[in-house]
ZAMINU-962087 format. One line per 4 residues: number of its first residue (from 1); their letters; for each residue x, y, z of C-alpha. Coordinates in nm, 2 decimals. Layout:
# ZAMINU-962087
NUM = a = X Y Z  ...
END
This chain:
# ZAMINU-962087
1 = mslt = 10.27 9.96 10.19  10.42 9.70 10.43  10.55 9.80 10.77  10.92 9.75 10.85
5 = teqv = 11.05 9.57 11.16  11.19 9.89 11.28  10.85 10.06 11.27  10.69 9.78 11.47
9 = isqs = 10.97 9.78 11.73  10.95 10.16 11.76  10.57 10.14 11.82  10.62 9.88 12.09
13 = ktal = 10.89 10.08 12.27  10.68 10.39 12.26  10.38 10.21 12.40  10.58 10.06 12.68
17 = rqwg = 10.73 10.40 12.77  10.38 10.56 12.78  10.19 10.28 12.95  10.44 10.05 13.12
21 = eawe = 10.38 10.18 13.48  10.00 10.14 13.45  10.03 9.80 13.28  10.23 9.67 13.57
25 = khcr = 9.99 9.81 13.83  9.69 9.66 13.65  9.87 9.33 13.60  9.94 9.29 13.97
29 = hvae = 9.58 9.38 14.06  9.42 9.14 13.81  9.65 8.85 13.92  9.56 8.91 14.29
33 = khpv = 9.19 8.96 14.25  9.11 8.72 13.97  9.34 8.41 13.99  9.09 8.17 13.83
37 = avkr = 9.04 8.39 13.53  9.41 8.45 13.50  9.52 8.09 13.52  9.26 7.92 13.30
41 = dlkp = 9.35 7.85 12.94  9.15 7.91 12.62  9.14 7.55 12.51  8.75 7.52 12.53
45 = fans = 8.72 7.77 12.25  8.96 7.59 12.01  8.77 7.50 11.69  8.44 7.61 11.85
49 = gigk = 8.34 7.83 11.56  8.36 7.57 11.28  8.06 7.61 11.05  7.98 7.96 11.16
53 = alll = 8.08 8.32 11.10  8.21 8.55 11.37  8.12 8.92 11.35  8.37 9.15 11.50
57 = iang = 8.24 9.50 11.58  8.47 9.79 11.60  8.37 10.15 11.66  8.39 10.31 11.32
61 = asfe = 8.08 10.48 11.18  7.99 10.18 10.96  7.89 10.00 11.28  7.61 10.26 11.33
65 = reie = 7.50 10.24 10.97  7.47 9.87 10.99  7.30 9.84 11.33  6.96 9.72 11.21
69 = tiks = 7.12 9.45 10.99  7.33 9.33 11.29  7.03 9.33 11.52  6.81 9.14 11.28
73 = lqdn = 7.07 8.87 11.19  7.26 8.84 11.52  7.12 8.49 11.60  7.29 8.35 11.29
77 = vdim = 7.65 8.45 11.39  7.86 8.48 11.70  7.95 8.84 11.79  8.26 8.98 11.95
81 = vcdq = 8.27 9.34 12.05  8.55 9.55 12.18  8.53 9.76 12.49  8.40 10.08 12.33
85 = tlgh = 8.13 9.90 12.13  7.99 9.70 12.42  7.74 9.96 12.54  7.64 10.07 12.19
89 = slqn = 7.56 9.70 12.10  7.35 9.64 12.42  7.18 9.97 12.39  7.06 9.88 12.04
93 = gvip = 6.94 9.52 12.12  7.26 9.34 12.00  7.38 9.08 12.25  7.75 8.99 12.20
97 = kfcl = 7.88 8.65 12.29  8.23 8.79 12.36  8.37 9.12 12.47  8.75 9.19 12.44
101 = vada = 8.92 9.45 12.66  9.27 9.54 12.58  9.36 9.90 12.68  9.48 10.02 13.02
105 = hvsy = 9.28 10.34 13.02  8.96 10.26 12.83  8.68 10.42 13.03  8.47 10.17 13.24
109 = esym = 8.24 10.45 13.34  8.15 10.55 12.98  8.15 10.21 12.81  8.05 9.95 13.06
113 = epwk = 7.91 10.07 13.39  7.56 10.16 13.26  7.53 9.80 13.12  7.71 9.61 13.40
117 = dklq = 7.40 9.42 13.49  7.32 9.31 13.13  7.63 9.09 13.07  7.50 8.75 13.17
121 = ntil = 7.52 8.63 12.81  7.86 8.77 12.74  8.21 8.62 12.80  8.49 8.87 12.89
125 = fhnv = 8.84 8.83 12.75  9.05 9.07 12.95  9.41 9.17 12.89  9.60 9.13 13.22
129 = cgnp = 9.73 9.48 13.17  9.39 9.63 13.08  9.17 9.86 13.30  9.08 9.62 13.59
133 = kwid = 8.75 9.79 13.65  8.61 9.58 13.35  8.70 9.25 13.51  8.62 9.36 13.87
137 = ngnw = 8.26 9.45 13.78  7.97 9.32 13.58  7.76 9.00 13.58  7.97 8.84 13.30
141 = adry = 7.88 8.49 13.19  8.25 8.41 13.24  8.60 8.57 13.25  8.93 8.48 13.08
145 = cyin = 9.26 8.66 13.07  9.53 8.69 12.81  9.87 8.86 12.75  10.00 9.05 12.45
149 = mdsi = 10.33 8.94 12.30  10.52 9.23 12.13  10.83 9.28 11.94  11.03 9.37 12.25
153 = hsek = 10.91 9.07 12.45  10.75 9.27 12.73  10.51 8.97 12.77  10.78 8.78 12.97
157 = kwqe = 10.73 9.02 13.26  10.35 9.00 13.26  10.36 8.62 13.24  10.61 8.60 13.53
161 = ltgc = 10.38 8.82 13.74  10.06 8.63 13.66  10.12 8.28 13.53  9.86 8.35 13.26
165 = pnli = 9.91 8.08 12.98  9.73 8.27 12.70  9.96 8.46 12.48  9.86 8.64 12.16
169 = aagt = 10.04 8.87 11.92  10.01 9.24 12.02  9.81 9.45 11.77  9.81 9.82 11.74
173 = nvsn = 9.46 9.88 11.88  9.17 9.69 12.03  9.00 9.64 11.69  9.30 9.46 11.55
177 = amvi = 9.33 9.27 11.88  8.99 9.11 11.81  9.11 8.96 11.48  9.43 8.84 11.65
181 = fatq = 9.24 8.69 11.94  9.01 8.50 11.72  9.29 8.35 11.51  9.60 8.36 11.73
185 = stnt = 9.86 8.33 11.45  10.21 8.42 11.55  10.55 8.44 11.39  10.60 8.07 11.47
189 = lrqn = 10.24 7.94 11.41  9.98 7.99 11.15  9.63 7.90 11.28  9.27 7.99 11.30
193 = ffgy = 9.22 7.92 11.67  8.85 7.96 11.72  8.80 7.79 11.38  8.53 8.02 11.24
197 = dkil = 8.47 7.97 10.87  8.45 8.34 10.82  8.55 8.64 11.03  8.33 8.94 10.94
201 = lvgf = 8.44 9.30 11.01  8.22 9.60 11.07  8.33 9.93 11.21  8.68 9.87 11.09
205 = dysw = 8.69 10.19 10.90  9.03 10.34 10.99  8.89 10.66 10.85  8.59 10.89 10.87
209 = qhgn = 8.38 11.11 10.66  8.29 11.46 10.78  8.13 11.44 11.13  8.14 11.06 11.16
213 = yyaf = 8.45 10.98 11.36  8.29 10.71 11.59  7.97 10.51 11.57  7.71 10.69 11.78
217 = dsda = 7.96 10.97 11.85  8.02 11.17 11.54  8.24 11.45 11.69  8.44 11.23 11.93
221 = ggkt = 8.54 11.52 12.14  8.68 11.71 11.85  8.88 11.42 11.69  8.68 11.45 11.37
225 = hymr = 8.86 11.78 11.32  9.20 11.78 11.49  9.30 11.42 11.39  9.29 11.49 11.02
229 = hqyl = 9.64 11.39 10.93  9.56 11.24 10.59  9.30 11.30 10.31  9.21 11.01 10.10
233 = rdls = 8.93 10.81 9.94  8.77 10.51 10.11  8.65 10.18 9.96  8.32 10.35 9.85
237 = gkla = 8.52 10.62 9.66  8.41 10.90 9.89  8.65 11.16 10.04  8.76 11.05 10.38
241 = fssn = 9.00 11.16 10.66  9.24 10.95 10.86  9.51 10.99 11.13  9.86 10.86 11.13
245 = nlif = 9.78 10.60 11.40  9.47 10.47 11.21  9.67 10.43 10.89  9.95 10.25 11.08
249 = saqw = 9.68 10.02 11.23  9.52 9.95 10.89  9.86 9.87 10.74  9.94 9.64 11.03
253 = laqy = 9.62 9.44 11.01  9.64 9.42 10.63  9.99 9.26 10.67  9.86 9.02 10.94
257 = vknf = 9.56 8.90 10.74  9.78 8.86 10.42  10.07 8.68 10.59  9.85 8.42 10.76
261 = klpv = 9.58 8.39 10.49  9.30 8.45 10.74  8.93 8.41 10.64  8.86 8.78 10.70
265 = vqcs = 8.58 8.95 10.51  8.57 9.33 10.53  8.20 9.44 10.55  8.26 9.79 10.67
269 = gstv = 8.20 9.96 10.33  8.34 10.30 10.41  8.69 10.20 10.50  9.06 10.23 10.39
273 = fvpa = 9.14 9.88 10.51  9.08 9.64 10.21  9.19 9.28 10.27  9.17 9.01 10.00
277 = ktgv = 8.79 8.97 10.04  8.51 9.22 10.09  8.14 9.16 10.12  7.80 9.29 10.20
281 = lkeq = 7.73 9.25 10.57  7.36 9.13 10.52  7.47 8.86 10.28  7.77 8.75 10.49
285 = mrys = 7.58 8.73 10.82  7.35 8.46 10.66  7.64 8.22 10.63  7.64 7.88 10.80
289 = yika = 7.76 7.53 10.70  7.73 7.21 10.91  7.77 7.36 11.25  7.78 7.02 11.41
293 = dagi = 8.13 6.97 11.26  8.27 7.19 11.54  8.19 6.92 11.80  8.33 6.65 11.58
297 = vqnl = 8.65 6.83 11.53  8.69 6.92 11.89  8.64 6.55 11.99  8.88 6.42 11.73
301 = vslr = 9.15 6.67 11.83  9.11 6.56 12.19  9.14 6.20 12.09  9.45 6.27 11.88
305 = ekaa = 9.62 6.45 12.17  9.55 6.16 12.40  9.68 5.91 12.13  9.99 6.13 12.08
309 = eqir = 10.06 6.12 12.46  10.01 5.74 12.46  10.26 5.71 12.17  10.51 5.91 12.36
313 = kydk = 10.48 5.67 12.65  10.52 5.37 12.42  10.83 5.53 12.27  10.99 5.58 12.61
317 = vlar = 10.93 5.21 12.70  11.07 5.09 12.37  11.38 5.32 12.41  11.44 5.19 12.76
321 = iske = 11.42 4.82 12.65  11.64 4.89 12.35  11.90 5.06 12.57  11.90 4.79 12.83
325 = hhfa = 11.95 4.51 12.57  12.23 4.71 12.40  12.43 4.74 12.71  12.36 4.38 12.81
329 = amrv = 12.50 4.26 12.48  12.80 4.48 12.52  12.89 4.32 12.86  12.93 3.97 12.71
END
């Protein structure tokens, strides 16, 4: 079922009412303490993934079930984790290339602090409104910031406060935000920004079976019981439970992937989110195809941009000469 515009706007307004004060506080802090990370753009990552697969790891139980596969094949893909899966990955010998932080109140103490000195191989992508403890701490390989665009245009305020140039569509949760960040399609632009041939999903369950709410945290503080708003069957045909928020997120991502024809492959197995393509994680992680093409494309795009700028300069000169001769002829 597709989401209506009214549903999306309502969700954005609710989020702003709930978190707006914290978002502004965090935004001001990040802008003051991390001006370099805030102001730099994401251009170095454009088309960097051509020839490879990107594995996105969310916190559903399928992540835990696939941990040995991920560990054994991690060198063949690039890996992006979200905040809550950072520690689980490192604890199990999986080294992510990227970590994306989106939420204002995601716990630094639970999900990052124990591993703050093991991040030298991981690049942080931090929402300017996210919990600033994540960007304040850790030996990250590098730091970049971004801003969420939503249906009520709250991004204008955050951009005015920070000057951050990197805008992405707002998702409904941090899992969806990883897909958006990797592709960066918007209402006015269809693209696959990082350029990965395939975007593989694991832990994108949007549901759970009894006692398996999160990866490595089956009870999740009782959520496995009190969040049971819906009873349904997952992709494997097994009885599963879901919440209203999870179903909304699954519907939102399904619509996003379909609308922009993104190269997403659902490898979570036990899930209620089923895009156009599904696959077995072990098989999909073995994918690669002429990785050197990434460098070629990046170079050619750069040359094309320079040529376009030169053409614009030529056009200005031609226009000026034409204008001057026109008025000269009119005076005689």
